[in-house]
C-alpha positions in Angstrom: -20.3 38.2 -11.9 -22.2 35.6 -9.6 -25.2 36.5 -10.8 -27.7 34.2 -12.1 -30.9 34.2 -14.5 -33.6 33.5 -12.8 -34.8 31.8 -15.7 -32.4 28.5 -14.4 -32.4 28.8 -10.8 -33.9 25.1 -10.7 -30.5 24.4 -12.8 -30.1 23.4 -16.2 -30.8 19.7 -15.9 -34.8 20.6 -14.5 -35.6 22.1 -18.2 -33.8 19.4 -20.0 -36.1 17.2 -17.6 -39.1 19.1 -18.2 -38.2 19.2 -22.3 -37.9 15.3 -21.9 -41.5 14.2 -20.1 -43.4 16.5 -22.3 -41.9 15.1 -25.2 -42.2 11.7 -24.1 -46.5 12.0 -22.9 -47.6 14.4 -25.9 -48.1 12.0 -28.6 -51.1 10.2 -27.2 -52.8 13.5 -27.2 -53.4 13.8 -30.7 -56.3 12.5 -32.9 -53.8 12.4 -35.9 -51.1 10.5 -36.0 -49.6 13.3 -38.3 -50.1 16.2 -36.1 -48.8 13.8 -33.0 -45.4 13.3 -34.9 -44.6 17.0 -35.7 -45.4 18.0 -32.2 -43.4 15.2 -30.9 -40.5 16.4 -33.0 -41.1 20.0 -31.8 -40.2 18.5 -28.2 -37.5 16.7 -29.8 -35.8 19.5 -31.1 -36.2 21.1 -27.6 -34.8 18.7 -25.9 -31.7 18.8 -28.0 -31.4 22.6 -27.5 -32.0 22.0 -23.5 -29.5 19.4 -23.6 -26.7 21.5 -25.0 -27.3 23.8 -22.3 -27.2 21.2 -19.5 -23.9 19.7 -20.5 -21.6 22.2 -19.0 -19.9 25.5 -20.1 -17.0 24.1 -22.1 -16.2 25.6 -25.4 -15.1 22.1 -27.3 -18.0 20.2 -25.6 -20.8 22.6 -26.8 -19.1 22.7 -30.4 -19.5 18.7 -30.6 -23.0 18.7 -29.3 -24.0 21.4 -31.7 -22.2 19.7 -34.4 -24.1 16.1 -33.8 -27.2 18.0 -32.8 -27.4 19.4 -35.7 -27.4 16.9 -38.3 -30.4 15.3 -35.9 -32.0 18.6 -36.5 -31.8 18.4 -39.8 -33.0 15.0 -40.3 -36.2 15.3 -38.0 -37.5 17.9 -40.2 -36.3 17.8 -43.5 -38.1 14.1 -43.0 -41.3 15.6 -42.4 -41.3 18.7 -44.9 -40.1 16.7 -48.1 -41.9 13.9 -47.3 -38.7 11.3 -47.8 -38.8 8.8 -45.1 -36.6 6.2 -44.7 -33.0 7.4 -45.6 -33.7 10.1 -43.8 -35.1 8.7 -40.9 -31.8 6.3 -40.7 -30.0 9.1 -41.1 -31.6 11.1 -38.2 -32.2 8.4 -35.4 -28.5 7.6 -35.6 -27.4 10.9 -35.3 -30.2 11.3 -32.2 -28.5 8.2 -30.4 -25.2 9.9 -30.8 -26.4 13.4 -29.9 -27.8 11.2 -26.4 -24.9 9.0 -26.2 -22.9 12.1 -25.9 -25.4 14.0 -23.4 -25.4 10.6 -21.3 -21.8 10.6 -21.2 -21.2 14.1 -20.0 -24.0 14.3 -17.5 -22.6 11.0 -15.8 -19.2 12.8 -15.4 -20.9 15.6 -13.3 -22.6 13.3 -11.1 -20.1 11.2 -10.9 -17.7 14.2 -10.1 -20.1 15.9 -7.8 -19.2 16.1 -3.8 -22.5 17.5 -2.8 -25.7 16.3 -3.9 -28.3 19.4 -4.8 -31.9 19.1 -6.6 -29.8 19.9 -10.2 -27.5 16.4 -9.5 -30.9 14.7 -8.5 -32.7 16.5 -12.1 -29.5 15.2 -14.0 -29.4 12.0 -12.9 -33.3 11.1 -13.7 -32.4 12.8 -17.5 -29.9 10.4 -17.6 -32.5 7.7 -16.9 -34.8 9.1 -19.3 -32.3 9.4 -22.5 -31.3 5.8 -21.5 -35.0 4.7 -22.6 -35.7 7.1 -25.1 -31.8 5.9 -27.1 -33.2 2.8 -26.9 -36.4 3.7 -28.4 -34.8 5.2 -31.4 -32.6 2.6 -31.6 -35.9 0.1 -31.5 -37.2 2.3 -34.0 -34.3 1.7 -36.5 -34.3 -1.8 -35.9 -38.1 -1.9 -37.3 -37.4 0.5 -40.3 -34.6 -1.8 -41.4 -35.9 -5.0 -40.9 -40.0 -4.9 -40.8 -41.1 -7.5 -38.1 -38.1 -7.0 -35.3 -40.8 -6.7 -32.9 -44.7 -7.8 -32.9 -47.2 -6.2 -30.9 -50.1 -8.6 -29.2 -53.3 -6.8 -30.5 -56.6 -7.3 -32.1 -54.3 -6.4 -35.5 -51.6 -8.6 -34.7 -49.4 -8.5 -37.4 -50.5 -6.1 -39.3 -50.7 -2.7 -36.7 -47.9 -1.1 -37.4 -45.7 0.5 -34.2 -45.8 4.1 -34.0 -42.8 6.3 -32.2 -44.7 6.3 -29.2 -44.7 2.3 -29.0 -41.3 2.1 -29.3 -40.9 4.6 -26.6 -43.5 2.6 -24.4 -41.5 -0.6 -25.3 -38.3 0.9 -24.1 -39.4 1.9 -20.5 -40.9 -1.2 -19.9 -37.7 -3.3 -20.7 -35.3 -0.7 -19.1 -37.5 -0.7 -15.6 -37.7 -4.3 -16.2 -41.5 -4.3 -15.9 -42.2 -6.3 -19.4 -46.0 -6.5 -20.0 -45.7 -8.6 -23.1 -47.9 -6.9 -25.0 -44.8 -5.9 -27.6 -42.1 -8.5 -27.7 -38.9 -8.7 -29.4 -39.1 -11.1 -32.3 -35.9 -10.6 -33.8 -32.5 -11.5 -32.2 -31.0 -8.1 -32.6 -34.1 -6.5 -31.1 -34.1 -9.6 -28.1 -29.9 -8.6 -27.3 -30.9 -4.5 -27.7 -33.4 -5.4 -25.1 -31.3 -7.5 -22.6 -28.9 -4.8 -22.6 -31.2 -2.4 -22.0 -32.7 -4.3 -18.9 -29.1 -4.8 -17.5 -28.1 -1.0 -18.1 -31.6 0.2 -16.1 -31.1 -2.4 -13.1 -27.4 -2.1 -12.6 -28.3 2.4 -12.9 -30.5 2.4 -10.5 -28.0 0.5 -8.1 -25.1 2.7 -8.9 -26.7 6.5 -8.4 -28.5 5.3 -5.3 -25.0 3.6 -4.0 -22.8 7.1 -5.7 -25.7 9.4 -3.5 -25.3 7.5 -0.2 -21.8 7.4 -0.4 -22.1 11.2 -0.9 -24.5 12.0 1.7 -22.1 10.1 3.9 -19.0 12.0 3.0 -21.1 15.0 3.5 -22.7 13.9 7.3 -19.2 12.7 7.8 -17.6 16.6 7.3 -20.8 17.8 9.0 -19.7 16.2 12.2 -16.3 16.5 12.2 -16.5 20.7 12.1 
């Protein structure tokens, strides 16, 4: 009864992590923006599915995740097939953000409750960090869609260049890691406020997770010595 499928030998979080990394890096390898967008959305769908398996086995959690994820899935693919952009894109992005936040909360609960640090827990910590960055990238794209000019990209094309999905992922993670190259700049007050919040979360998350893992390790070490 304790048999575990070999496909999950790395833990459920590993496959979610893998899907996220592919989705983040696949876009630039396509010459056509449309093709890159389609493949990016394919892996967004894979992330939705992998996240449902990663968040745990409780039925009510999966029902909520599937419900939110279904709306996000519908918005992603309907906007491509029917070429209806703004309205469905906004709805899809809102549901994607809601879905990622829900997954982040559930994985964080597992991290907090963990009594030992294993590979799956470490993968989960990385997944949460990446999902935070992806969630903010979606938020930035939503801001730009609703209020064009919320962000400025410092290139030869300047304001004439339209930011794409990968631009927002790039900007989000340079903000989350507080790298801040300065080639993409938040212009509107809302965009600047969101960028500040993301930078604070990025710094605090790393500090809190490291301290949590250290405390677990100390407890494990003391338990071993007491035996």
